[in-house]
C-alpha positions in Angstrom: -12.6 18.4 9.7 -14.1 21.8 9.1 -11.7 23.8 6.9 -11.4 27.5 6.7 -8.9 29.8 5.1 -6.6 29.7 8.0 -7.0 26.0 8.9 -6.3 23.9 5.7 -3.4 22.5 4.0 -3.0 23.7 0.4 -3.4 20.0 -0.8 -7.0 20.3 0.4 -7.7 23.8 -1.0 -10.8 23.7 -3.2 -12.0 20.4 -1.8 -15.7 19.7 -2.7 -18.1 20.8 0.0 -20.5 17.9 -0.6 -21.5 15.6 2.2 -20.4 12.7 0.2 -16.9 14.0 -0.3 -16.6 14.9 3.4 -17.5 11.3 4.4 -15.0 10.0 1.8 -12.2 12.2 3.1 -13.0 11.4 6.7 -13.1 7.6 6.0 -9.7 7.7 4.2 -8.1 9.7 7.0 -9.5 7.4 9.7 -8.4 4.3 7.9 -4.9 5.7 7.4 -4.6 6.8 11.0 -5.7 3.3 12.2 -3.0 1.6 10.1 -0.3 4.0 11.3 -1.3 3.3 14.9 -2.0 -0.4 14.6 1.3 -1.2 12.9 3.4 1.2 15.0 4.7 3.3 12.2 5.4 6.5 14.1 8.8 7.3 15.6 8.6 10.8 17.0 10.9 13.2 15.1 11.5 10.7 12.3 11.7 11.7 8.6 9.7 9.9 6.0 10.4 9.7 2.2 6.9 9.8 0.7 7.1 8.2 -2.8 5.0 10.0 -5.4 4.5 8.5 -8.8 1.8 10.9 -9.9 -1.0 8.2 -9.8 -4.2 8.4 -7.8 -2.9 6.3 -5.0 0.3 8.3 -4.3 -1.6 11.7 -4.5 -4.1 10.3 -1.9 -1.2 9.1 0.3 0.5 12.5 0.1 -2.7 14.4 0.9 -3.8 12.3 3.9 -0.3 12.3 5.5 -0.2 16.0 5.3 -3.7 16.2 6.7 -2.6 14.1 9.7 0.6 16.1 10.1 -1.3 19.4 9.7 -3.6 18.5 12.5 -0.8 17.3 14.8 -1.6 13.6 14.5 1.6 12.6 12.7 4.7 14.0 14.4 7.1 13.2 11.6 8.8 15.2 8.8 7.5 14.5 5.3 9.6 14.7 2.1 7.9 13.9 -1.1 10.0 12.2 -3.8 9.4 11.4 -7.4 11.7 9.2 -9.3 11.7 10.1 -13.0 12.7 6.8 -14.6 13.2 8.1 -18.1 10.1 6.7 -19.8 9.5 8.3 -23.1 6.7 10.9 -22.9 6.9 11.2 -19.1 5.6 14.8 -18.2 8.6 15.8 -16.2 7.2 19.2 -15.2 3.9 18.1 -13.8 5.0 16.9 -10.3 7.6 19.6 -9.6 5.1 22.3 -10.5 2.3 20.7 -8.4 4.5 20.2 -5.3 5.9 23.8 -5.6 2.3 25.1 -5.8 1.2 23.0 -2.8 4.3 24.1 -0.7 5.3 20.5 -0.2 9.0 19.8 0.5 10.2 17.5 -2.2 13.0 16.0 -4.2 12.9 15.1 -7.9 15.4 12.5 -9.0 16.2 11.4 -12.6 17.5 7.9 -13.2 17.1 6.3 -16.6 16.0 2.8 -15.4 13.7 2.6 -18.4 16.6 1.9 -20.8 17.9 -0.8 -18.5 14.5 -2.5 -18.3 14.2 -2.3 -22.1 17.6 -3.8 -22.5 17.4 -6.6 -20.0 13.8 -7.9 -20.3 13.2 -10.2 -23.2 10.5 -9.3 -25.7 7.1 -10.5 -24.6 8.0 -10.5 -20.9 6.6 -8.1 -18.4 8.6 -5.1 -17.3 7.1 -4.5 -13.8 9.3 -6.7 -11.7 12.6 -5.4 -12.8 11.3 -1.8 -13.0 10.1 -2.1 -9.5 13.4 -3.4 -8.1 15.4 -0.7 -9.8 13.0 2.0 -8.5 13.1 0.6 -5.0 16.9 0.5 -5.0 17.1 4.2 -6.0 14.5 5.2 -3.4 16.4 3.5 -0.6 19.5 5.4 -1.7 17.6 8.7 -1.8 16.2 8.0 1.7 19.6 7.4 3.1 20.9 10.6 1.5 18.1 12.6 2.9 18.4 11.2 6.4 15.0 9.4 6.3 14.2 6.5 8.4 11.3 5.2 6.3 10.2 4.8 2.7 6.5 5.3 2.4 4.5 3.8 -0.4 1.0 4.2 -1.7 -0.2 0.6 -1.8 -3.8 0.2 -0.8 -6.1 -2.6 0.4 -6.7 -3.9 -3.1 -3.0 -4.0 -3.9 -2.4 -6.1 -0.8 -5.3 -8.5 -1.7 -4.1 -8.8 -5.3 -0.6 -9.6 -4.2 -1.9 -12.2 -1.8 -3.8 -14.0 -4.6 -0.8 -13.7 -7.0 1.4 -15.5 -4.4 -1.4 -18.1 -3.8 -2.0 -18.8 -7.5 1.5 -18.4 -8.9 4.0 -18.5 -6.0 2.6 -21.3 -3.9 2.8 -19.4 -0.7 0.5 -17.4 1.7 2.1 -14.0 1.7 1.4 -10.4 0.7 2.8 -6.9 1.1 2.8 -6.1 4.8 2.0 -2.6 6.1 5.4 -2.4 7.8 8.7 -4.1 7.1 12.4 -3.6 7.3 14.5 -3.6 4.1 17.0 -6.3 3.5 19.9 -4.1 4.6 18.1 -3.5 7.9 18.5 0.3 7.9 15.1 1.5 6.6 11.4 0.9 7.3 9.0 0.5 4.5 5.5 1.7 5.4 2.1 1.3 3.6 -0.2 3.7 5.5 -3.0 3.2 3.0 -3.2 -0.6 3.8 -6.8 -0.3 5.0 -8.0 2.1 2.3 -10.0 0.8 -0.7 -8.7 1.6 -4.3 -12.1 2.9 -5.2 -11.8 5.5 -2.4 -8.4 6.6 -3.7 -9.8 7.0 -7.2 -12.8 9.0 -6.0 -10.7 11.2 -3.8 -8.0 12.0 -6.4 -10.6 12.6 -9.1 -12.7 14.9 -6.9 -9.6 16.9 -5.9 -8.6 17.2 -9.6 -5.0 16.2 -9.0 -2.9 16.0 -12.2 -2.9 12.2 -12.6 0.0 10.6 -14.6 -1.0 7.2 -15.9 1.3 4.2 -15.4 1.2 3.1 -19.0 4.3 4.9 -20.3 6.1 1.6 -21.0 3.3 0.5 -23.4 0.2 -1.5 -22.6 0.9 -5.2 -21.7 -2.1 -7.4 -21.9 -2.4 -10.6 -19.8 -0.4 -9.4 -16.8 -0.9 -11.7 -13.7 -2.0 -8.8 -11.6 -4.6 -7.7 -14.2 -6.0 -11.3 -14.2 -6.3 -11.4 -10.4 -7.9 -8.0 -10.4 -10.5 -9.2 -12.8 -11.2 -12.2 -10.6 -11.6 -10.0 -7.6 -13.9 -7.6 -9.5 -16.1 -10.5 -10.5 -16.4 -11.8 -6.9 -17.1 -8.2 -5.7 -19.9 -7.8 -8.3 -21.5 -11.1 -7.3 -21.1 -10.5 -3.5 -20.6 -6.8 -2.6 -18.2 -6.5 0.3 -16.3 -9.6 -0.5 -13.0 -7.7 -0.7 -13.3 -6.4 2.8 -14.2 -9.8 4.2 -11.0 -11.3 2.5 -8.9 -8.4 3.8 -10.1 -9.1 7.3 -9.1 -12.7 6.9 -5.5 -11.5 6.3 -5.7 -9.9 9.8 -7.1 -13.0 11.4 -4.6 -15.8 10.6 -4.7 -19.1 12.6 -1.4 -21.0 12.2 -2.8 -24.0 14.0 -5.5 -24.3 11.2 -3.0 -24.1 8.3 -0.3 -26.6 7.2 3.0 -24.9 7.9 5.0 -26.8 10.6 7.4 -23.8 10.8 4.5 -21.7 12.2 2.9 -24.3 14.4 4.4 -27.3 16.3 2.1 -30.0 15.0 4.7 -32.7 15.9 4.7 -31.5 19.5 0.9 -31.3 19.8 -0.4 -33.6 22.5 -3.8 -34.8 23.6 -4.9 -35.0 27.2 -4.2 -38.3 28.9 -7.2 -40.6 29.1 -8.2 -41.1 32.7 -10.0 -44.2 34.0 -13.7 -43.7 33.5 -16.3 -46.4 34.3 -18.3 -44.9 31.4 -15.4 -44.8 29.0 -16.9 -47.5 26.8 -20.0 -45.3 26.1 -20.2 -43.5 22.8 -19.7 -39.8 23.4 -22.3 -37.3 22.3 -21.5 -35.5 19.0 -21.1 -31.8 19.3 
């Protein structure tokens, strides 16, 4: 990935020239390309709605997808979309100005879901679940209006791990956010191309590129959120055993239904042993293995 004035997408203009940043960029692009290919995300000629919140993850997503498209490795049309949900203090001009400057096709949509969340969620309860559902519904509507076949989100490896442990600790199920799924209506794909990318890499990348980050704290800080608690647990494990996150993530890609307890996934009742044949030495105690 050697850039020059005639061979670079504006999203990468001014990228640091250090060896460390080049390795970081190459790693993020490689992991994203692997996920896109591994989970069969590409339909040639398709149009993707790339959801942009203004956080480090969505900026990384936008940049890497345009990098792949720029180099002919992602034959789809990309439309960036920001949903302004009406939170007080939201800097409404930041993303439109940034996207115009970068020459990125985009749509900015205003829907005051903030007021709905404030009205419906009891005091002391977390806002994220309802806020997310309202946001997702609007994004699906926008995708249909724009003729998109997929809604593309910026969830990364750590989001997927945290969701797995939230479901494990609080939901009583083994499940997480998959890299690819079909919405309930069955007419749109939902993709997460950053599924293999570490959160720390997204943060380093967006910071190095000096993208205008919009923090997700506009609804007010809420202490004690389940996701924050899980993140703290994972951070502790990572400090004690560096690389633990990646090992756990690989485990999500290496499930063995026969070694779990769900009879819907594996036919335990139908499991049979081999018939015992006559053996003159059958009475002998077998060797342990």
